[in-house]
DRENDO-1510 file (C-alpha; in Angstrom, 1 decimal, always signed):
<recs>
REC; n; res; u; v; w
REC; 1; MET; -21.5; +0.3; +9.8 .
REC; 2; ASP; -20.5; -1.9; +12.8 .
REC; 3; ASP; -17.5; -4.4; +12.7 .
REC; 4; ARG; -19.6; -7.3; +11.6 .
REC; 5; GLU; -20.9; -5.7; +8.6 .
REC; 6; ARG; -17.7; -4.2; +8.0 .
REC; 7; ALA; -15.9; -7.8; +8.0 .
REC; 8; ARG; -18.8; -8.7; +5.6 .
REC; 9; ALA; -17.9; -6.1; +3.3 .
REC; 10; ALA; -14.3; -6.4; +3.0 .
REC; 11; VAL; -14.6; -10.3; +2.2 .
REC; 12; GLN; -17.3; -9.5; -0.5 .
REC; 13; ASP; -15.4; -6.6; -2.0 .
REC; 14; PHE; -12.3; -8.6; -2.3 .
REC; 15; LEU; -13.3; -11.9; -3.4 .
REC; 16; SER; -15.8; -10.4; -6.0 .
REC; 17; THR; -13.1; -8.2; -7.4 .
REC; 18; ARG; -10.5; -11.0; -7.7 .
REC; 19; ARG; -13.3; -13.4; -9.2 .
REC; 20; GLU; -14.1; -10.3; -11.9 .
REC; 21; ARG; -10.4; -10.5; -13.3 .
REC; 22; ILE; -10.2; -14.1; -14.0 .
REC; 23; SER; -12.2; -14.9; -17.4 .
REC; 24; PRO; -13.4; -18.5; -18.2 .
REC; 25; ALA; -10.5; -18.8; -20.7 .
REC; 26; ASP; -7.9; -18.2; -18.2 .
REC; 27; VAL; -8.9; -21.3; -16.4 .
REC; 28; GLY; -9.8; -23.7; -19.6 .
REC; 29; LEU; -13.7; -23.5; -19.2 .
REC; 30; PRO; -15.4; -23.5; -22.7 .
REC; 31; ALA; -17.0; -20.4; -24.0 .
REC; 32; THR; -20.9; -20.9; -23.7 .
REC; 33; GLY; -21.8; -19.0; -26.6 .
REC; 34; THR; -24.5; -16.9; -24.8 .
REC; 35; ARG; -23.6; -13.2; -23.8 .
REC; 36; ARG; -22.0; -13.4; -19.9 .
REC; 37; ARG; -23.7; -10.7; -17.7 .
REC; 38; VAL; -21.0; -10.7; -15.3 .
REC; 39; LYS; -17.4; -9.9; -15.6 .
REC; 40; GLY; -15.1; -12.5; -15.2 .
REC; 41; LEU; -15.9; -15.9; -13.6 .
REC; 42; ARG; -19.6; -16.8; -12.1 .
REC; 43; ARG; -19.7; -17.6; -8.7 .
REC; 44; GLU; -20.8; -21.4; -9.3 .
REC; 45; GLU; -17.9; -21.4; -11.8 .
REC; 46; VAL; -15.5; -20.6; -8.8 .
REC; 47; ALA; -17.3; -23.2; -7.0 .
REC; 48; LEU; -17.0; -25.7; -9.5 .
REC; 49; LEU; -13.1; -25.3; -10.0 .
REC; 50; ALA; -12.6; -25.0; -6.2 .
REC; 51; GLY; -14.6; -28.5; -5.8 .
REC; 52; ILE; -17.3; -26.8; -3.0 .
REC; 53; SER; -20.5; -26.3; -3.5 .
REC; 54; PRO; -22.3; -23.0; -5.3 .
REC; 55; GLU; -24.6; -22.7; -2.3 .
REC; 56; TYR; -21.5; -22.4; +0.0 .
REC; 57; TYR; -18.9; -20.1; -2.1 .
REC; 58; VAL; -21.9; -17.8; -2.4 .
REC; 59; ARG; -22.5; -17.6; +1.4 .
REC; 60; LEU; -18.5; -17.1; +1.7 .
REC; 61; GLU; -18.1; -14.3; -0.8 .
REC; 62; ARG; -21.3; -12.7; +0.9 .
REC; 63; GLY; -19.2; -13.2; +4.5 .
REC; 64; GLN; -22.2; -15.2; +5.5 .
REC; 65; ALA; -19.8; -18.3; +6.2 .
REC; 66; THR; -17.4; -18.2; +9.1 .
REC; 67; GLY; -14.6; -20.9; +9.5 .
REC; 68; PRO; -13.9; -22.3; +6.2 .
REC; 69; SER; -11.1; -24.9; +6.3 .
REC; 70; PRO; -7.6; -24.5; +5.2 .
REC; 71; GLY; -8.3; -26.6; +2.6 .
REC; 72; VAL; -11.3; -24.6; +1.1 .
REC; 73; VAL; -9.6; -21.3; +1.4 .
REC; 74; GLU; -6.5; -22.9; -0.5 .
REC; 75; ALA; -8.8; -24.1; -3.5 .
REC; 76; ILE; -10.1; -20.5; -3.6 .
REC; 77; ALA; -7.1; -19.0; -3.4 .
REC; 78; ARG; -5.6; -21.1; -6.1 .
REC; 79; VAL; -8.8; -20.8; -8.7 .
REC; 80; LEU; -8.7; -17.0; -8.2 .
REC; 81; ARG; -4.8; -17.2; -8.8 .
REC; 82; LEU; -4.1; -15.0; -5.6 .
REC; 83; ASP; -0.6; -14.2; -5.0 .
REC; 84; GLU; +1.0; -14.3; -1.4 .
REC; 85; ASP; +0.0; -10.9; -0.6 .
REC; 86; GLU; -3.4; -11.4; -1.6 .
REC; 87; ARG; -3.7; -14.5; +0.2 .
REC; 88; THR; -2.3; -13.0; +3.4 .
REC; 89; HIS; -5.1; -10.5; +2.8 .
REC; 90; LEU; -8.0; -13.2; +2.3 .
REC; 91; ASP; -6.6; -15.0; +5.3 .
REC; 92; ARG; -7.1; -11.8; +7.6 .
REC; 93; VAL; -10.2; -10.5; +6.3 .
REC; 94; LEU; -12.1; -14.1; +6.7 .
REC; 95; ALA; -10.5; -14.1; +10.3 .
REC; 96; ALA; -12.1; -11.0; +11.2 .
REC; 97; LEU; -15.6; -12.6; +10.4 .
REC; 98; VAL; -15.2; -15.2; +13.5 .
REC; 99; PRO; -17.2; -14.4; +16.2 .
REC; 100; GLY; -16.0; -13.8; +19.8 .
REC; 101; PRO; -12.9; -12.0; +21.1 .
REC; 102; ARG; -10.0; -12.2; +18.9 .
REC; 103; ARG; -6.5; -10.5; +19.3 .
REC; 104; ARG; -6.1; -7.3; +17.2 .
REC; 105; PRO; -3.1; -5.5; +16.6 .
REC; 106; GLY; -3.0; -2.2; +18.3 .
REC; 107; PRO; -2.4; +1.1; +16.5 .
REC; 108; PRO; +0.5; +1.7; +14.8 .
REC; 109; LYS; +3.7; +3.1; +16.6 .
REC; 110; GLU; +4.0; +6.8; +15.7 .
REC; 111; ALA; +7.5; +7.7; +17.0 .
REC; 112; LEU; +10.7; +6.3; +16.1 .
REC; 113; SER; +13.2; +4.3; +18.4 .
REC; 114; LEU; +16.0; +6.1; +19.5 .
REC; 115; GLY; +18.4; +3.4; +17.6 .
REC; 116; MET; +16.1; +4.2; +14.5 .
REC; 117; GLN; +16.8; +7.9; +14.8 .
REC; 118; VAL; +20.6; +7.7; +15.3 .
REC; 119; LEU; +20.5; +5.1; +12.1 .
REC; 120; LEU; +18.3; +7.7; +10.1 .
REC; 121; ASP; +20.8; +10.5; +11.0 .
REC; 122; ALA; +23.9; +8.3; +10.2 .
REC; 123; LEU; +22.6; +8.0; +6.5 .
REC; 124; THR; +23.8; +11.8; +5.4 .
REC; 125; HIS; +24.8; +10.4; +1.7 .
REC; 126; LEU; +21.7; +8.5; +1.0 .
REC; 127; PRO; +17.8; +9.9; +1.3 .
REC; 128; ALA; +16.1; +7.8; +4.0 .
REC; 129; MET; +12.6; +7.9; +5.6 .
REC; 130; VAL; +10.5; +6.0; +7.8 .
REC; 131; PHE; +6.8; +5.2; +7.3 .
REC; 132; ASN; +4.0; +3.8; +9.3 .
REC; 133; PRO; +1.5; +1.4; +7.5 .
REC; 134; ARG; -1.0; +4.3; +7.1 .
REC; 135; LEU; +2.1; +5.8; +5.0 .
REC; 136; ASP; +2.4; +8.7; +7.5 .
REC; 137; VAL; +6.0; +10.0; +7.3 .
REC; 138; LEU; +7.6; +9.8; +10.9 .
REC; 139; ALA; +10.9; +11.0; +9.9 .
REC; 140; PHE; +13.0; +12.4; +7.2 .
REC; 141; ASN; +16.7; +12.9; +7.1 .
REC; 142; PRO; +17.9; +15.9; +5.4 .
REC; 143; LEU; +18.6; +14.6; +1.8 .
REC; 144; ALA; +15.0; +12.9; +2.0 .
REC; 145; ARG; +13.4; +16.3; +2.8 .
REC; 146; ALA; +15.4; +18.2; +0.2 .
REC; 147; LEU; +14.2; +15.2; -2.4 .
REC; 148; TYR; +10.7; +15.9; -1.9 .
REC; 149; ALA; +10.9; +19.5; -0.7 .
REC; 150; SER; +9.0; +21.0; -3.7 .
REC; 151; VAL; +5.5; +18.9; -2.6 .
REC; 152; LEU; +5.9; +19.1; +1.2 .
REC; 153; PRO; +3.7; +21.3; +3.2 .
REC; 154; GLU; +5.7; +24.2; +5.4 .
REC; 155; GLU; +4.5; +22.4; +8.7 .
REC; 156; GLY; +2.8; +19.9; +10.0 .
REC; 157; PRO; +2.6; +16.2; +9.4 .
REC; 158; VAL; +3.1; +14.3; +6.2 .
REC; 159; ASN; +1.0; +11.5; +5.0 .
REC; 160; THR; +2.4; +10.2; +1.6 .
REC; 161; ALA; -1.1; +9.0; +0.4 .
REC; 162; ARG; -2.8; +12.8; +0.9 .
REC; 163; LEU; +0.4; +14.3; -0.8 .
REC; 164; LEU; -0.4; +11.9; -4.0 .
REC; 165; PHE; -4.2; +12.3; -4.2 .
REC; 166; LEU; -4.8; +15.8; -2.8 .
REC; 167; GLU; -1.6; +17.4; -4.4 .
REC; 168; GLU; -1.7; +15.4; -7.3 .
REC; 169; GLN; -0.6; +18.1; -9.8 .
REC; 170; ARG; +2.4; +19.1; -7.8 .
REC; 171; PHE; +3.4; +15.4; -7.4 .
REC; 172; ARG; +3.3; +14.6; -10.8 .
REC; 173; THR; +5.7; +17.3; -11.7 .
REC; 174; LEU; +8.3; +15.9; -9.1 .
REC; 175; VAL; +7.4; +12.1; -9.7 .
REC; 176; PRO; +6.6; +11.4; -13.7 .
REC; 177; ASP; +5.6; +7.9; -12.7 .
REC; 178; TRP; +2.7; +9.0; -10.6 .
REC; 179; GLU; +0.3; +6.3; -11.6 .
REC; 180; ASP; +2.4; +3.5; -10.2 .
REC; 181; LEU; +3.3; +5.5; -6.9 .
REC; 182; ALA; -0.6; +6.2; -6.5 .
REC; 183; ASP; -1.3; +2.5; -7.4 .
REC; 184; ASP; +1.2; +1.0; -4.7 .
REC; 185; ALA; +0.2; +3.4; -1.9 .
REC; 186; VAL; -3.7; +2.5; -2.4 .
REC; 187; SER; -2.5; -1.3; -2.1 .
REC; 188; VAL; -0.5; -0.7; +0.6 .
REC; 189; LEU; -3.3; +0.9; +2.1 .
REC; 190; ARG; -5.6; -1.9; +1.6 .
REC; 191; VAL; -3.5; -4.5; +3.4 .
REC; 192; GLU; -3.5; -2.2; +6.3 .
REC; 193; ALA; -7.3; -2.3; +6.5 .
REC; 194; GLY; -7.0; -5.6; +6.4 .
REC; 195; ARG; -4.6; -5.7; +9.3 .
REC; 196; ARG; -6.6; -3.1; +11.6 .
REC; 197; PRO; -9.9; -2.6; +9.9 .
REC; 198; ASP; -11.3; -0.5; +12.9 .
REC; 199; ASP; -8.3; +2.0; +13.0 .
REC; 200; PRO; -10.1; +5.5; +13.3 .
REC; 201; ALA; -7.2; +7.2; +11.5 .
REC; 202; LEU; -7.1; +5.0; +8.5 .
REC; 203; THR; -11.1; +5.2; +8.4 .
REC; 204; THR; -10.7; +9.1; +8.3 .
REC; 205; LEU; -8.0; +9.2; +5.9 .
REC; 206; VAL; -9.6; +6.5; +3.5 .
REC; 207; GLY; -13.1; +8.7; +3.9 .
REC; 208; GLN; -11.2; +11.8; +3.2 .
REC; 209; LEU; -9.5; +10.5; -0.2 .
REC; 210; SER; -12.6; +9.1; -1.3 .
REC; 211; THR; -14.4; +12.2; -1.1 .
REC; 212; ARG; -12.0; +14.2; -2.7 .
REC; 213; SER; -10.3; +12.2; -5.3 .
REC; 214; ALA; -11.8; +10.3; -7.9 .
REC; 215; ALA; -8.1; +8.7; -8.6 .
REC; 216; PHE; -8.0; +7.2; -5.3 .
REC; 217; ARG; -12.0; +6.2; -5.2 .
REC; 218; THR; -11.0; +4.0; -8.6 .
REC; 219; ARG; -8.1; +2.3; -7.1 .
REC; 220; TRP; -9.6; +1.8; -3.8 .
REC; 221; ALA; -12.6; +0.1; -5.6 .
REC; 222; ALA; -10.0; -2.4; -7.3 .
REC; 223; ASN; -9.4; -4.1; -3.7 .
REC; 224; ASP; -5.5; -4.4; -4.7 .
REC; 225; VAL; -3.3; -5.2; -2.3 .
REC; 226; ARG; +0.5; -5.4; -2.0 .
REC; 227; ALA; +3.2; -5.3; +0.6 .
REC; 228; HIS; +6.0; -2.4; +1.1 .
REC; 229; ARG; +8.8; -3.6; -1.3 .
REC; 230; GLY; +11.8; -2.0; -3.2 .
REC; 231; GLY; +11.9; -0.5; -6.7 .
REC; 232; VAL; +12.8; +2.3; -8.7 .
REC; 233; LYS; +11.5; +5.8; -8.5 .
REC; 234; THR; +12.0; +8.5; -11.2 .
REC; 235; PHE; +12.3; +12.3; -10.2 .
REC; 236; ASP; +12.4; +15.5; -11.9 .
REC; 237; HIS; +13.8; +17.3; -9.2 .
REC; 238; PRO; +13.8; +21.2; -9.7 .
REC; 239; LEU; +17.3; +21.7; -8.4 .
REC; 240; VAL; +19.3; +18.7; -10.0 .
REC; 241; GLY; +17.2; +17.6; -12.9 .
REC; 242; HIS; +15.9; +13.8; -14.1 .
REC; 243; LEU; +16.8; +11.3; -11.2 .
REC; 244; GLN; +16.2; +7.3; -11.5 .
REC; 245; LEU; +16.6; +6.2; -8.0 .
REC; 246; PRO; +16.7; +2.4; -6.7 .
REC; 247; TYR; +15.2; +2.1; -3.4 .
REC; 248; GLU; +14.9; -0.5; -0.7 .
REC; 249; ASN; +11.9; -0.9; +1.9 .
REC; 250; LEU; +13.2; -2.5; +5.0 .
REC; 251; THR; +10.9; -3.5; +8.0 .
REC; 252; VAL; +12.4; -2.1; +11.1 .
REC; 253; ASP; +10.1; -3.5; +14.1 .
REC; 254; ALA; +9.1; -6.9; +14.7 .
REC; 255; ALA; +5.1; -5.7; +14.6 .
REC; 256; GLY; +5.8; -4.3; +11.0 .
REC; 257; ASP; +4.8; -1.0; +11.8 .
REC; 258; GLN; +7.5; +1.1; +10.9 .
REC; 259; VAL; +9.2; +0.8; +7.4 .
REC; 260; LEU; +12.6; +2.6; +6.6 .
REC; 261; THR; +13.1; +3.6; +3.0 .
REC; 262; VAL; +16.5; +4.1; +1.7 .
REC; 263; PHE; +17.2; +5.3; -1.8 .
REC; 264; THR; +20.4; +3.4; -2.9 .
REC; 265; PRO; +22.2; +4.7; -6.3 .
REC; 266; GLN; +25.3; +2.9; -7.3 .
REC; 267; PRO; +28.1; +5.2; -6.5 .
REC; 268; GLY; +29.7; +6.9; -9.7 .
REC; 269; SER; +26.1; +6.7; -11.3 .
REC; 270; PRO; +24.6; +9.7; -12.6 .
REC; 271; ALA; +21.7; +9.5; -10.2 .
REC; 272; HIS; +24.2; +9.0; -7.2 .
REC; 273; ASP; +26.5; +12.4; -8.4 .
REC; 274; SER; +23.1; +14.1; -8.7 .
REC; 275; LEU; +22.3; +13.2; -5.1 .
REC; 276; GLN; +25.6; +14.5; -3.9 .
REC; 277; LEU; +25.3; +17.6; -5.6 .
REC; 278; LEU; +21.5; +18.1; -4.0 .
REC; 279; ALA; +23.6; +16.9; -0.5 .
REC; 280; SER; +25.9; +20.1; -1.1 .
REC; 281; LEU; +22.9; +22.4; -1.8 .
REC; 282; VAL; +21.0; +21.6; +1.4 .
REC; 283; VAL; +24.7; +21.9; +3.4 .
REC; 284; THR; +25.3; +25.4; +1.7 .
REC; 285; ALA; +21.4; +26.3; +2.7 .
REC; 286; GLN; +21.7; +25.7; +6.0 .
REC; 287; PRO; +22.5; +28.7; +8.4 .
REC; 288; SER; +25.7; +28.4; +10.4 .
REC; 289; GLY; +25.4; +28.4; +14.1 .
REC; 290; PRO; +26.1; +30.9; +16.2 .
REC; 291; THR; +29.6; +31.9; +16.8 .
REC; 292; GLY; +31.4; +33.5; +19.9 .
</recs>
């Protein structure tokens, strides 16, 4: 599949899945009394509600119409009830259809800046790690590594999506809300596929996970997109037990290529106390330095 075909497929898959999730009743269309052969809205219904011709919308959804006006895109986004992340993704996949040279983002950064490493090292009492948009973990601080130790490989690079889907049972044991994490991970990868559709490392990752995980395939086909944000993660840790940890995702470079995740339990909370216990266990387990 060449770049042009890939761009068309991205537009078609995204718009068709957004259309399928909207029922006629959602947008005030009357029931026709006949059995519908399509899930969600028909293409001609989207066109009617957006104020464009059915022929044009069909061409647009198939990736055969380039350069729709901002007004047309806004009307379609309104009909399909796209949120901010979805609207941004739609703009990106439509832009990829425009012929001719265009500025593309380079590959995501693979190394931390010295300043980021200093910051990560300074967060001694809170688990923290840095990801790139492919969900490669670029660095853990010691407490974050201890938090995830039961699912991490003994050596080699760590990719969160690979751990989630290829080590599913082990990850479910550590993280009971696996389903939510899996949804979020695939949504983040979908955003990155819109930004860098020709990233070979991302293509390889998606291909591997699609081949080996039915759970990934189902989620990838849904075309959901979501940016990195904060929330709460639940852990059943083998050393310190049940933890509910709020976390923040902070973009740490101008290109948005590195995200710092920091777990932020309130001081004095059970989760905070458990993390301090885990930190003491990490320190105890570390070998002492040479003497003499």
